[in-house]
N, C-alpha and C positions, 0 to 999 in steps of 0.2 A: 503494500500499501502505499502511495507516495507521503513523505513527511509530510507533517502540517506546516513548516516554515516553508518547507518549497512549494507546497500547496497554496501559501499566502502570498509569497512573491507571484507567484504567475496570476492568482487573481488580482492584487494589485497593479503586474503590468497591463493586464485587460485594462482594469479601471483607468489607469493614467492614459492608454489607449485612446480610448472613449471621451475623456475629460479634453485633452490634448486638440480632439476633433471640433467640440466643441467651444472651444476657447476659453476653458475654464481653467481653474487652478485646483491642484490636491495637496494637501500636505497630510502624508501618511506616515504613521507613527506604527511598527509591530512590534510587538512586545511579547513575551511568556506569559501564558495564561493559566491563572490559576482556577481552582475548581469554582463554576458559575459566574465566571468573567469572562468578559469578551473583548473582543480586538480592539484595542483602544485607539482606533483609526481616528483621524482628524481631519474633516472635510470642509473645506471653506471655497464656497462658490459664491456669484454675485447675488447680494440680497436686492430684495422688492421693499419699497416703502420703509426704509430707512429712516430711523427718528437721531439715532447719533451714530458716529462712528464706532464700529466695535472693537473689542479688546481683539489683542493678538492671537490668531489662532491656538494654539498651545496654552494661552489662560483661559481663551472663552472654554475652551473643550474642558479644562481642568476644574473649571466652575460649573458644567455642566454635570461632569461626573461627580463632584463634591455634594452637589445639590441634590441628584438622584439617588445617591449613596445613602445619603443621611433620612431617604425617607423610605416607609416600605409599599409596598406594592399598591395595598387598599387605599393609602393616604394620597398616593400620588393620582390614581385615577378619580378617588372620589365619588359624586353623582354625576359624573361627566357621561356625556352620550357613547357609547359602544359598540363597535359591531365586528363579528369574527366570535372567534376563540375564547369564550371568557379565563380557560386555563392555559392559554399558549404561553410558550417560554418567551416569544417575542413578542413587547408591546410597542407599536407606533403612536406617537404622540401627534396629533397637527394642533399647530395653533394658529390660529386664522379668525379673518375679520371678512366681513359678508358684503362691505363694500369693495374689498380688495380684488382688483380685476385679475391678478396673480392666482389670487386664492380660487378663485371661479376656476380656472385653467387648471390648477392641480386639483380641484376637487374630482374634475371627469377623471383624471391620471391616477386618483388614489380609489376612484370606485373601481377601475380594473385590476390594479393591484393588489386591492385587498378582496376583490374578488377571486383571483386565484390564487391567494392563499389563505380563504376562510379558515380554515383549518388550523393553521399554524401560526397565527398572528392577531392580536386583539389591536382594533384600533380605537383610539381613544380621540374625541374633537374638544378641544381647551378653546373658549373663548379669547381673543387679542383684540379688542375693537380697539382702533386707531382715531379715538375722537377727535383728535384736533384737527385730524385731516380729513375724517370723513362723518359726515353729519347724519348718515344713518346707520354708521357701524353699532353704535348699543340700542338704538331701537329695533334693528334687525336681530341682533342676539338676545333680547330680552322675549322677543316674538318666537326665535326658535326656542328657548329653553321653556316657553310657555306650552309650545306645541310636544317637547320633550315630556312633559307631565302627564299627557294624554298617550304616551308612546306612538308618537308622531314625528320624531325630533328628523330623521334622515330623509323621510318624503319632504318636510319643511325644508329642511337643509339644501336641498335640490330645487325644490321651488324657487327658493331666493337666488340661487346661483344662477339659476337657468332666466330669471328674468330682473338678474340684477339692475338692468339699465330703468326699472320702475320700482326699486325700493322707495319706499313710504308705506303712510297707514292704510290706504286703499287695498294695495298688495298684502300687507300683512293680512287683513281682515278677509279679503279672497280667495287667499291660500288657507285660512282655518277652516271658512265656508266650503271651502272646495273639500275638504278632508274630512267634512260633517265632525269638527271639533266641538265643544259645548262651549258655545260661545261666549257664555257667560263667565265659568271656567277660565278660559284662554284670556279674555279681557283684564280679568282679575288677577290672572298669575303673571303675565307680563309685565303689570305695575305694580308687583309686589315687593317688600324687602327682601324676599328671598331671593326672587329672579335678580335684584342687585347685588346680592351677597354673593350670589353663584358666581356671579359674574366677576365680580371683583376678587375671589378667589382664584380665579384662571390667571387674573391681570400679574395677580401678587407672585402666583408661581413662573409667570414669564419675567417679571424683574427679577427674581432670585437668580433665574437663570440666566440673565443679562441678554433676553432676546432683543434684536434689534429691529425685527421688522416682521411681516407676514407674507407669505406663510412661511414659517418655521416649522422644523421636523424633528422629532428624537427617536430614535429607534434604539430601544432600551437606555443605555447612557451615551448613545451617540450622536451626537450633533450634527443634524444634515440641513443646513439653509433651503429655503424655498427655491432657489435658482437650480436646483440639481436635475438633470436630466431624468427623464424616467427609468431609463435602462439601468440608472447609477443604482436605484431603490431595489431591483432587481439583483445586481451586484453585492452589493452589502447583505441583503437579506440573505442569499443562498451562502454566503460565508458566513455570517453569524447560524444560521441553521446548521450548516456542516459542520462547523466547529462543536455546536449543543449536539448533535449527533454522534460525533466522534467521541465525547466525551462522557455519552450515556444519559 
């Protein structure tokens, strides 16, 4: 069987080739793994909707690793909307804004990616509304949270992104009615303190992780900024999953 180190080098070569073709930059760090640990790769690709300049790649990944490592799985996921296998060893967090055009594109990519790996991955949506530049970011996040309370987050999520150019009160009500949600509950939930608190909790996590823009992704403890091409998610998933399988 091919040695782990050699296999990692070959995977990194393929990733590097893909990134060069996309005019992206990869900082790769391959280190020895302990039980339950992941390859500490560091990816830095162009970010969208950056609020401030990011830290160096090494420093940012170190922050992400520390924050993720300091919290248990249940605390990280919290009450966020999820899809996939709840017991999967790989968890993919997406920090997203419904008014972010790049987030809409990424939503389509993630639908395909998660659909292809539904048995092996848990996909977690985290609200990251950039309210300073997107006036409908918070209202749409609250509407989606309200839909989640009636078990319709993902359908509502898709409706918001597909109709992103129509974000506003009329759309929020129209989508809820089309999904036959209890409108009294929907309106109560989206204006509730609970909705505000849930979204604020996601924002605080994003701040702890020093995320700079949307979309941003974290696969287990690996930071994957939103500019990464879809193929790179497959490469990273295959590498992590392969190492997990090798280590039983």
